[in-house]
GUMAR-879506 format. One record per residue (C-alpha): residue in one letter; z, y, x; residue number from 1. Coordinates in steps of 0.1 Angstrom, whole numbers, plus 5000, padded with zeros to 4 digits. Example, Ala and Ser with C-alpha at 12.3 -4.5 7.8 and 13.67 -1.06 7.14 Angstrom:
<pts>
rest a; Z 5078; Y 4955; X 5123; nr 1 .
rest s; Z 5071; Y 4989; X 5137; nr 2 .
</pts>
This chain:
<pts>
rest m; Z 5000; Y 5000; X 5000; nr 1 .
rest m; Z 4991; Y 5034; X 5013; nr 2 .
rest n; Z 5018; Y 5059; X 5021; nr 3 .
rest v; Z 5018; Y 5088; X 4996; nr 4 .
rest d; Z 5022; Y 5113; X 5025; nr 5 .
rest k; Z 4991; Y 5099; X 5043; nr 6 .
rest m; Z 4971; Y 5101; X 5011; nr 7 .
rest k; Z 4982; Y 5137; X 5005; nr 8 .
rest d; Z 4971; Y 5145; X 5041; nr 9 .
rest i; Z 4937; Y 5129; X 5037; nr 10 .
rest t; Z 4932; Y 5146; X 5003; nr 11 .
rest e; Z 4941; Y 5180; X 5020; nr 12 .
rest f; Z 4916; Y 5172; X 5048; nr 13 .
rest y; Z 4888; Y 5166; X 5024; nr 14 .
rest q; Z 4897; Y 5198; X 5005; nr 15 .
rest e; Z 4896; Y 5218; X 5037; nr 16 .
rest l; Z 4863; Y 5202; X 5047; nr 17 .
rest l; Z 4848; Y 5211; X 5014; nr 18 .
rest m; Z 4857; Y 5247; X 5019; nr 19 .
rest v; Z 4841; Y 5246; X 5054; nr 20 .
rest i; Z 4809; Y 5230; X 5039; nr 21 .
rest h; Z 4808; Y 5257; X 5012; nr 22 .
rest a; Z 4812; Y 5284; X 5038; nr 23 .
rest a; Z 4784; Y 5269; X 5058; nr 24 .
rest i; Z 4761; Y 5266; X 5028; nr 25 .
rest g; Z 4770; Y 5301; X 5016; nr 26 .
rest s; Z 4762; Y 5317; X 5050; nr 27 .
rest s; Z 4728; Y 5300; X 5052; nr 28 .
rest l; Z 4708; Y 5332; X 5046; nr 29 .
rest s; Z 4696; Y 5333; X 5082; nr 30 .
rest r; Z 4708; Y 5300; X 5096; nr 31 .
rest q; Z 4690; Y 5267; X 5100; nr 32 .
rest e; Z 4707; Y 5236; X 5087; nr 33 .
rest e; Z 4713; Y 5224; X 5123; nr 34 .
rest e; Z 4733; Y 5256; X 5130; nr 35 .
rest e; Z 4753; Y 5250; X 5098; nr 36 .
rest k; Z 4760; Y 5214; X 5108; nr 37 .
rest a; Z 4771; Y 5226; X 5143; nr 38 .
rest m; Z 4795; Y 5250; X 5125; nr 39 .
rest i; Z 4810; Y 5221; X 5106; nr 40 .
rest n; Z 4812; Y 5199; X 5137; nr 41 .
rest r; Z 4830; Y 5226; X 5156; nr 42 .
rest w; Z 4855; Y 5228; X 5127; nr 43 .
rest l; Z 4859; Y 5190; X 5128; nr 44 .
rest a; Z 4865; Y 5190; X 5165; nr 45 .
rest k; Z 4891; Y 5218; X 5162; nr 46 .
rest a; Z 4908; Y 5200; X 5134; nr 47 .
rest g; Z 4909; Y 5168; X 5155; nr 48 .
rest r; Z 4927; Y 5186; X 5183; nr 49 .
rest a; Z 4953; Y 5203; X 5161; nr 50 .
rest r; Z 4989; Y 5194; X 5169; nr 51 .
rest h; Z 4996; Y 5183; X 5133; nr 52 .
rest c; Z 4966; Y 5159; X 5132; nr 53 .
rest r; Z 4978; Y 5124; X 5128; nr 54 .
rest a; Z 4959; Y 5092; X 5134; nr 55 .
rest h; Z 4948; Y 5086; X 5098; nr 56 .
rest r; Z 4933; Y 5121; X 5097; nr 57 .
rest k; Z 4916; Y 5116; X 5130; nr 58 .
rest n; Z 4900; Y 5085; X 5116; nr 59 .
rest e; Z 4885; Y 5105; X 5087; nr 60 .
rest i; Z 4873; Y 5132; X 5112; nr 61 .
rest i; Z 4855; Y 5106; X 5133; nr 62 .
rest i; Z 4838; Y 5092; X 5102; nr 63 .
rest m; Z 4828; Y 5127; X 5091; nr 64 .
rest f; Z 4811; Y 5135; X 5124; nr 65 .
rest d; Z 4787; Y 5106; X 5116; nr 66 .
rest e; Z 4783; Y 5118; X 5080; nr 67 .
rest v; Z 4774; Y 5153; X 5091; nr 68 .
rest e; Z 4747; Y 5140; X 5114; nr 69 .
rest t; Z 4733; Y 5115; X 5088; nr 70 .
rest h; Z 4731; Y 5136; X 5056; nr 71 .
rest s; Z 4718; Y 5170; X 5044; nr 72 .
rest l; Z 4744; Y 5196; X 5036; nr 73 .
rest k; Z 4739; Y 5192; X 4999; nr 74 .
rest t; Z 4744; Y 5154; X 5001; nr 75 .
rest l; Z 4773; Y 5159; X 5025; nr 76 .
rest e; Z 4790; Y 5183; X 5001; nr 77 .
rest r; Z 4785; Y 5158; X 4972; nr 78 .
rest r; Z 4799; Y 5129; X 4992; nr 79 .
rest v; Z 4829; Y 5148; X 5004; nr 80 .
rest r; Z 4836; Y 5162; X 4969; nr 81 .
rest t; Z 4835; Y 5126; X 4956; nr 82 .
rest l; Z 4859; Y 5114; X 4983; nr 83 .
rest h; Z 4882; Y 5143; X 4975; nr 84 .
rest e; Z 4881; Y 5135; X 4938; nr 85 .
rest n; Z 4888; Y 5098; X 4945; nr 86 .
rest c; Z 4918; Y 5108; X 4966; nr 87 .
rest v; Z 4932; Y 5129; X 4938; nr 88 .
rest v; Z 4928; Y 5100; X 4914; nr 89 .
rest i; Z 4945; Y 5076; X 4938; nr 90 .
rest l; Z 4974; Y 5101; X 4943; nr 91 .
rest e; Z 4979; Y 5104; X 4906; nr 92 .
rest e; Z 4981; Y 5066; X 4904; nr 93 .
rest i; Z 5005; Y 5061; X 4933; nr 94 .
rest g; Z 5025; Y 5093; X 4929; nr 95 .
</pts>
C-alpha cells in the first residue's frame, strides 16, 4: 500500500509540472517547441536537485524526462493532467 504522504508529494509534483507546461505553452509566441521542451527539462533538472526531493519524486522526474522527449507539448500536457487527476482520485480513496 502506498504511503499517503508519498502520494501527496507525487500529486503535488504533477500539479507543479502542469503549471510549468502551461507556462511553456503560454509563452510560445516566439519560441519553438524544442525551446519550450528545454525549459521544461531545466525545471525537471532543478526539481530533481532540490533538497526536499525524495526518491519517489526523483523517479517521477526521470520518467518525465523521457515523456518530454517523446511527446508533443499538447500530448504531454494531456498525459500529465491525466496522471495528476488519477493521483487525486487515489488520494481520495486512500485518504
